[in-house]
C-alpha positions in Angstrom: 177.0 93.2 35.6 179.6 92.4 38.0 178.2 90.9 41.2 178.9 92.6 44.6 181.1 90.9 47.2 179.3 88.6 49.5 179.5 90.8 52.7 178.2 93.8 50.9 175.3 91.9 49.3 174.3 90.6 52.7 174.3 94.1 54.1 172.1 95.4 51.3 169.7 92.5 51.7 169.5 93.1 55.4 168.8 96.8 54.8 166.1 96.0 52.3 164.5 93.6 54.8 164.6 96.1 57.6 163.0 98.7 55.4 160.3 96.2 54.5 159.7 95.4 58.2 159.5 99.1 59.0 157.0 99.8 56.3 154.8 96.9 57.4 155.0 98.1 61.0 154.1 101.6 59.9 151.2 100.3 57.9 150.0 98.3 60.8 150.3 101.2 63.2 148.4 103.4 60.8 145.6 100.9 60.5 145.5 100.6 64.3 145.4 104.4 64.7 142.6 104.6 62.1 140.6 101.9 63.9 141.1 103.6 67.3 140.1 106.9 65.9 136.9 105.3 64.4 136.2 103.5 67.7 136.7 106.7 69.7 134.5 108.6 67.4 131.8 106.0 67.6 132.2 105.8 71.4 131.8 109.6 71.7 128.7 109.4 69.5 127.3 106.6 71.7 128.0 108.6 74.8 126.3 111.7 73.4 123.3 109.6 72.3 123.2 108.0 75.8 122.9 111.4 77.4 120.1 112.5 75.1 118.4 109.1 75.5 118.5 109.3 79.3 116.9 112.7 79.2 114.3 111.5 76.7 113.5 108.4 78.7 113.2 110.3 82.0 110.9 112.9 80.4 108.8 110.1 78.9 108.6 108.3 82.2 107.6 111.5 84.0 104.8 112.2 81.5 103.6 108.6 81.6 103.6 108.4 85.4 101.9 111.8 85.7 98.9 110.4 83.8 98.5 107.7 86.4 96.3 108.6 89.4 98.5 106.9 91.9 101.6 109.0 90.9 100.0 112.2 89.8 100.0 113.8 93.3 103.1 112.0 94.6 106.2 113.9 93.6 108.4 111.7 95.8 107.8 108.4 93.9 107.6 110.2 90.6 111.1 111.8 91.0 112.5 108.5 92.3 111.2 106.6 89.3 112.6 109.2 86.9 116.0 109.1 88.5 116.1 105.3 88.3 115.2 105.3 84.6 117.9 107.9 83.9 120.6 105.9 85.8 119.7 102.7 84.0 119.9 104.3 80.6 123.3 105.8 81.5 124.6 102.5 82.7 123.6 100.7 79.5 125.2 103.5 77.4 128.5 103.3 79.3 128.6 99.5 78.9 128.2 100.0 75.1 131.0 102.6 75.1 133.3 100.2 76.9 132.5 97.4 74.5 133.2 99.6 71.5 136.6 100.5 72.9 137.4 96.8 73.2 137.2 96.6 76.9 136.1 93.2 78.3 133.0 94.2 80.2 132.6 90.7 81.7 135.8 91.0 83.8 134.8 94.6 84.8 131.4 93.4 86.0 133.1 90.6 88.0 135.5 93.1 89.6 132.6 95.5 90.3 130.7 92.7 91.9 133.5 91.8 94.2 134.1 95.5 95.0 130.4 96.0 95.7 130.4 93.1 98.1 133.3 94.6 100.0 131.7 98.0 100.0 128.4 96.6 101.1 130.0 94.9 104.1 131.7 98.2 105.0 128.6 100.3 104.6 125.9 98.2 106.2 124.4 101.2 107.9 124.2 103.2 104.7 122.7 100.3 102.8 120.1 99.8 105.5 119.1 103.4 104.9 118.8 102.7 101.2 116.7 99.6 101.9 114.5 101.6 104.3 114.1 104.3 101.7 112.9 101.8 99.1 110.4 100.4 101.6 109.2 103.9 102.4 108.7 104.7 98.7 106.8 101.4 98.2 104.6 101.5 101.3 104.3 105.3 101.3 103.3 106.0 105.0 103.7 109.7 104.2 104.2 111.9 101.2 105.9 115.2 100.5 103.8 117.9 102.1 102.4 115.8 105.0 103.0 116.8 108.6 104.4 113.9 110.5 105.9 113.0 113.9 108.9 110.7 113.7 110.7 109.8 116.9 109.5 112.9 118.7 110.4 115.2 115.9 107.4 116.9 114.2 107.5 118.7 110.9 106.4 118.9 107.3 108.0 116.4 104.9 110.0 118.4 102.4 112.0 115.7 100.7 112.4 111.9 100.7 115.6 110.4 99.3 117.1 107.0 99.3 119.2 107.8 102.4 117.3 110.5 104.5 114.0 112.1 105.1 114.0 115.9 105.4 111.5 117.7 107.6 110.8 121.4 108.2 109.3 122.2 111.6 107.0 125.1 112.6 110.0 127.3 113.1 111.4 126.5 109.7 114.2 124.4 111.1 115.4 121.7 108.8 115.4 118.2 110.3 117.2 115.3 108.6 116.3 111.8 109.8 118.0 108.6 108.4 115.5 106.4 106.7 116.5 103.4 108.8 115.5 105.3 111.9 112.3 106.4 110.2 111.3 103.0 109.1 112.2 101.4 112.5 110.3 104.0 114.6 106.7 105.0 115.1 105.4 107.3 112.4 102.5 109.6 113.2 101.0 111.2 110.0 99.3 114.2 111.5 97.9 115.5 108.2 97.3 112.0 106.7 93.5 112.4 107.3 91.3 115.1 105.9 89.7 115.8 109.3 91.0 116.0 112.8 89.4 116.1 116.2 90.1 119.1 118.4 90.1 118.4 122.1 90.3 121.0 124.9 90.2 120.5 128.6 88.7 123.3 130.7 88.2 123.5 134.4 85.2 125.2 136.1 84.3 125.8 139.7 82.6 123.2 141.9 79.7 125.7 142.7 79.0 126.5 139.0 76.2 125.1 136.8 77.9 122.3 135.0 75.1 121.9 132.5 75.2 125.5 131.6 78.9 125.4 131.3 78.7 122.5 128.9 76.1 124.2 126.8 78.1 127.4 126.6 81.2 125.5 125.5 79.4 123.5 122.7 77.6 126.6 121.5 80.9 128.6 121.4 82.6 125.8 119.4 79.6 125.4 117.0 79.7 129.1 116.2 83.1 128.9 114.7 83.2 128.7 110.9 86.2 126.2 111.0 84.3 123.7 113.2 82.5 121.0 111.2 78.8 120.5 111.9 79.0 116.7 111.6 80.0 115.3 114.0 78.6 118.0 116.2 80.7 119.5 119.1 80.5 117.5 122.4 81.3 118.5 126.0 81.2 116.4 129.1 82.6 116.2 132.6 85.7 114.0 132.5 87.4 114.4 135.9 87.1 116.0 139.3 90.3 117.8 140.1 91.5 119.3 143.4 90.4 122.8 142.5 88.1 122.4 139.6 85.7 120.2 137.7 87.3 119.1 134.4 85.1 119.5 131.3 86.4 118.2 127.9 85.3 119.8 124.7 85.6 117.9 121.4 85.1 119.3 117.9 86.0 118.2 114.4 87.9 120.4 112.0 89.8 120.1 108.7 93.4 119.1 109.2 94.6 122.2 107.4 92.6 124.4 109.8 93.5 122.7 113.0 95.9 125.2 114.7 93.9 128.4 113.9 90.6 126.7 114.7 92.1 125.6 118.1 93.1 129.1 119.0 89.7 130.5 117.9 87.7 127.9 119.8 89.8 128.4 122.9 89.2 132.1 122.9 85.5 131.7 122.2 85.1 129.2 125.1 86.8 131.7 127.5 84.5 134.5 126.4 81.4 132.2 126.6 82.2 131.1 130.1 82.7 134.7 131.2 79.4 135.7 129.7 77.6 132.8 131.5 79.2 133.8 134.8 81.1 130.5 135.1 84.5 130.8 136.9 87.6 129.2 135.6 89.4 128.5 138.9 93.1 128.4 139.5 95.0 126.3 142.1 94.9 127.8 145.7 97.1 127.2 148.6 95.4 127.2 152.0 97.3 127.4 155.4 95.8 124.9 157.8 96.7 125.3 161.6 97.9 122.2 163.3 97.9 123.2 167.0 99.2 125.7 169.5 102.5 126.1 167.7 100.8 127.4 164.6 101.4 131.0 165.5 105.1 130.4 166.1 105.4 128.3 162.9 103.8 130.9 160.8 105.7 133.9 162.3 108.6 134.9 160.1 112.1 134.9 161.5 113.2 138.4 162.6 116.3 139.6 160.8 117.7 141.1 164.1 117.3 137.9 166.1 120.4 136.9 168.0 121.9 140.4 168.0 121.3 141.1 171.6 117.7 142.4 171.2 114.7 140.9 172.8 112.9 138.2 170.8 109.5 139.2 172.2 107.3 140.8 169.5 106.7 144.5 169.7 103.2 145.9 169.9 103.2 146.5 166.2 104.2 142.9 165.6 101.5 141.7 167.9 98.9 143.8 166.0 100.0 142.2 162.7 99.8 138.7 164.0 96.4 139.4 165.5 95.2 140.6 162.1 96.4 137.4 160.5 94.6 135.3 163.1 
């Protein structure tokens, strides 16, 4: 066979080489696409498995902690622990997905660490709320359902998160307090104890029988079903006021019955004092004369004074002043 000219043979060789390169590139791209499809499929499967695993781990954690006496009646710590377990499982699953896709997680973790430092410096107040929330969950000065007083705000604890504590007062008003303020302030757990002392201050007249008044008050308190027999109700004179003798009544009730018991005992004490003939005085104002100018000082100013009429009192006015004297 006759050989082709040299330029033509070179062109044919270059074309064959280009076709071979294109075939190799296509084969490589096909292999890469297949590997990427396999990696994506496995990553999706890992992600789905992570979602199911987080739910399973959270349910197992909830059941396990519910069997423990310390967590059985504490939904706050229980829900917090369940959320922590779910988040940890999700983080582990996401790291596995990134590694499957060929992402270098080491560099991502380093970037996230530097970013978290910057965010932490910018959000110091928010992080202090998180730290305070963790301490409240660990120390547990109150639980969900307790009635507390925090910084002058009283209410029933409805929710405790990492950032805030939510209260509901007697008027069903929602009160949200940052955990940093809660942890740094005085916390009064009103319903933290099973029993609570009820204390009433009642004034009686100076001429009344104090012993009889005390006995009437203690008997009225003891007759109430919500008042506990032990310790028994006590009443004693605690102060001498300007217009009354102060008697303090103390009785013990259950914390859940406090407000209704207080109203019932107060009404019973009023009725008992009325039945015993003991007066509950009220403040009086007494006009004390200071000399000859007392009549002029007490006489009211006439509306027609200074209008050309005489300022001397009329006979009717003199009769009124005489009656007052």
